[in-house]
C-alpha positions in Angstrom: 97.6 82.8 107.1 99.0 82.5 110.7 97.3 82.5 114.1 98.3 83.6 117.6 96.4 82.2 120.6 95.5 84.5 123.5 92.8 84.9 126.0 91.5 81.4 125.0 91.0 82.2 121.4 93.0 82.2 118.1 93.4 85.4 116.1 94.3 85.0 112.4 96.7 87.3 110.6 98.7 87.5 107.4 102.2 88.7 106.9 104.0 90.1 103.8 107.7 90.8 104.1 109.8 91.3 101.0 112.9 92.5 102.8 111.8 96.1 103.5 113.9 97.8 106.2 111.0 100.0 107.5 109.0 99.3 110.6 106.5 96.4 110.7 103.0 97.9 110.3 99.9 96.2 111.6 96.6 97.0 109.8 93.2 96.8 111.6 90.0 96.6 109.6 86.6 98.2 110.3 83.1 97.0 111.1 82.0 93.9 109.2 85.4 93.6 107.5 88.4 91.4 107.5 92.1 91.5 106.8 91.3 91.4 103.1 90.3 95.1 103.1 94.1 95.8 103.2 94.9 93.7 100.1 96.5 96.6 98.3 98.7 97.6 101.3 100.7 94.3 100.8 102.3 96.1 97.9 104.3 98.0 100.6 106.0 94.9 101.8 109.2 95.7 99.9 109.5 98.9 102.0 108.0 97.9 105.3 106.7 94.5 106.5 102.9 94.3 106.4 100.6 92.5 108.9 96.9 92.4 108.5 94.6 90.7 111.1 91.1 89.5 111.4 89.5 90.8 114.6 87.6 88.3 116.7 84.5 86.9 114.9 85.8 88.2 111.5 87.5 86.3 108.7 89.3 83.3 110.1 89.5 84.4 113.8 87.6 82.8 116.7 84.7 84.8 118.0 84.2 86.3 121.5 81.2 86.3 123.8 81.1 90.0 124.6 78.4 92.6 124.6 78.7 95.6 122.2 80.6 98.6 123.5 83.5 98.7 125.8 83.8 94.9 126.3 84.0 94.3 122.5 86.4 97.2 122.0 88.7 95.8 124.7 88.6 92.3 123.3 89.5 93.7 119.8 92.4 95.6 121.4 93.6 92.2 122.9 93.6 90.8 119.3 95.7 93.7 118.0 98.2 93.7 120.8 98.6 89.9 120.6 99.3 90.1 116.8 101.5 93.1 117.1 103.6 91.3 119.8 103.8 88.1 117.7 105.0 90.0 114.7 107.1 92.7 116.3 104.9 95.4 114.7 105.6 98.9 116.0 103.1 100.9 113.9 99.3 100.5 113.9 96.9 101.5 111.1 93.2 101.5 111.8 90.2 102.1 109.6 86.8 103.1 111.1 86.1 100.7 114.0 89.8 99.7 113.6 90.7 103.3 114.3 88.6 103.2 117.5 90.5 100.1 118.5 93.9 101.8 117.9 92.8 104.9 119.8 91.7 102.7 122.7 95.1 101.1 122.8 96.8 104.5 122.7 94.7 105.8 125.5 94.1 102.8 127.8 96.5 100.1 126.9 99.8 101.9 126.4 101.3 100.1 129.4 100.9 96.9 127.4 101.7 98.1 123.9 103.0 101.5 122.9 103.2 102.0 119.2 105.9 104.2 117.6 103.4 105.8 115.2 99.7 105.4 114.2 97.6 106.0 111.1 93.9 106.6 111.4 91.7 106.5 108.3 88.0 106.7 107.9 88.1 107.3 111.6 87.0 109.7 114.3 87.2 110.5 118.0 83.5 109.9 118.1 81.7 107.4 115.8 78.0 107.9 116.3 75.9 105.8 113.9 72.6 106.9 112.3 69.6 105.5 114.2 68.1 104.2 111.0 71.2 102.3 110.2 71.3 100.8 113.6 67.7 99.6 113.1 68.5 98.1 109.7 71.6 96.3 111.0 69.4 94.6 113.6 66.3 94.0 111.6 67.0 94.4 107.8 70.6 93.5 107.2 70.3 93.6 103.4 69.1 97.2 103.6 72.0 98.1 105.9 74.6 96.6 103.5 73.0 98.4 100.5 72.9 101.7 102.4 76.6 101.5 103.4 77.5 100.8 99.8 75.5 103.8 98.5 77.2 106.8 96.9 80.0 108.4 98.9 79.7 106.1 101.9 82.2 103.3 101.6 83.1 104.2 98.0 82.9 107.3 95.8 83.2 105.9 92.3 84.5 102.3 92.5 84.7 99.6 89.9 81.5 97.6 90.2 83.5 94.5 91.1 85.0 96.3 94.1 81.6 97.3 95.4 80.1 93.8 95.0 83.0 92.1 96.6 82.8 94.4 99.6 79.1 93.5 99.9 80.0 89.8 99.8 82.5 90.3 102.6 79.8 91.9 104.8 77.5 88.9 104.3 80.4 86.6 105.0 81.0 88.3 108.3 77.3 88.1 109.1 74.6 90.2 110.8 75.4 89.5 114.4 79.0 90.4 114.3 78.5 93.4 112.0 75.7 94.7 114.2 78.0 94.3 117.3 80.7 96.3 115.5 78.5 99.2 114.7 76.9 99.3 118.1 80.4 99.4 119.5 81.3 102.3 117.2 78.1 104.1 118.4 79.3 104.1 122.0 82.8 105.2 121.2 83.7 108.8 122.2 87.2 109.9 123.2 87.0 113.6 122.1 88.1 114.8 125.5 91.1 112.5 125.7 93.0 113.2 122.5 95.4 115.6 124.2 96.8 112.6 126.1 98.2 111.0 122.9 101.9 111.5 122.4 102.6 109.2 119.5 102.8 110.7 116.0 99.4 110.2 114.3 98.5 110.5 110.6 94.8 111.1 109.9 93.9 110.1 106.3 90.5 110.9 104.9 88.6 110.2 101.7 87.6 113.4 100.0 83.9 112.3 99.6 83.5 110.2 102.8 80.1 110.8 104.3 80.5 108.3 107.1 83.5 109.9 108.7 83.8 113.2 106.9 87.1 115.1 106.4 86.3 117.3 109.4 86.4 114.2 111.7 90.0 113.9 110.7 90.7 117.6 110.9 89.5 117.4 114.5 91.9 114.6 115.3 94.8 116.6 113.8 93.8 119.7 115.8 93.5 117.9 119.1 96.5 115.5 118.8 99.8 117.4 119.4 102.1 115.4 117.0 99.7 114.9 114.1 99.6 115.0 110.3 96.7 115.2 107.9 96.3 113.7 104.4 93.4 113.8 102.0 92.8 111.2 99.3 91.0 112.5 96.2 88.3 110.6 94.5 87.7 108.3 97.5 85.3 107.9 100.3 85.4 105.8 103.5 87.5 102.9 102.2 90.2 105.0 100.6 92.8 102.3 100.9 90.7 100.1 98.6 89.4 102.8 96.2 92.7 104.8 95.8 95.4 102.4 97.1 98.4 104.1 95.4 97.6 107.5 96.9 96.8 105.9 100.3 100.1 104.0 100.3 102.1 107.0 99.3 100.6 108.9 102.2 101.5 106.1 104.7 105.1 105.8 103.4 105.6 109.6 103.5 104.4 109.6 107.1 106.6 106.7 108.1 109.6 108.3 106.4 109.1 111.4 108.5 108.3 109.8 111.8 110.1 106.5 112.1 113.3 106.9 110.0 
């Protein structure tokens, strides 16, 4: 693990590089997660250097004092930009909340960091959250975690150990930060701005994802001019964990087409 200090805080990240000559790719996790959600993407390090970070308040990164919504989203964008600059990353991959952070960078921070290509997975131009889930996140965290790990939400048909470890990660992150993350997702809406994006974008969806369904990704592909779409069979919201080989193949194919 390494850290970069910026805006008065330290952001943790991990690098895997086994001599691949592809572009360095920076992976951004979703709500309540950490860099460990990308554990299977480190297999790509012989083709393309892999960077995975912990957003502020997650994993080993310092937290922020920011209200949910735009302030948090902007702070998370600071984290990503700082790590990308420290590692010379030129491609961003974002899952769920991480996808919102990446879209925020594309649309509002391109003067600071302009990626060569982007992958959005389990993502959407709008990320409204069920009102019941928002209530549980604030008042009944255990119920919220169980709900998110129900059938065809985070996972379709995972090994039991994968589901249990994911639940543990949420509890490690904690209620306050996870609630802030989902509240930030709930306010996110860039549906009217997607036409401004000029970077090539791959939208990757899990076949059974009920949190950000396939049509969320189809909308991204329809509205972004230079876009690609890939579906991952037998997966839900966390396709990169549940079907890592298929996910990794989709990323590599996209990078071969757009950054060679």
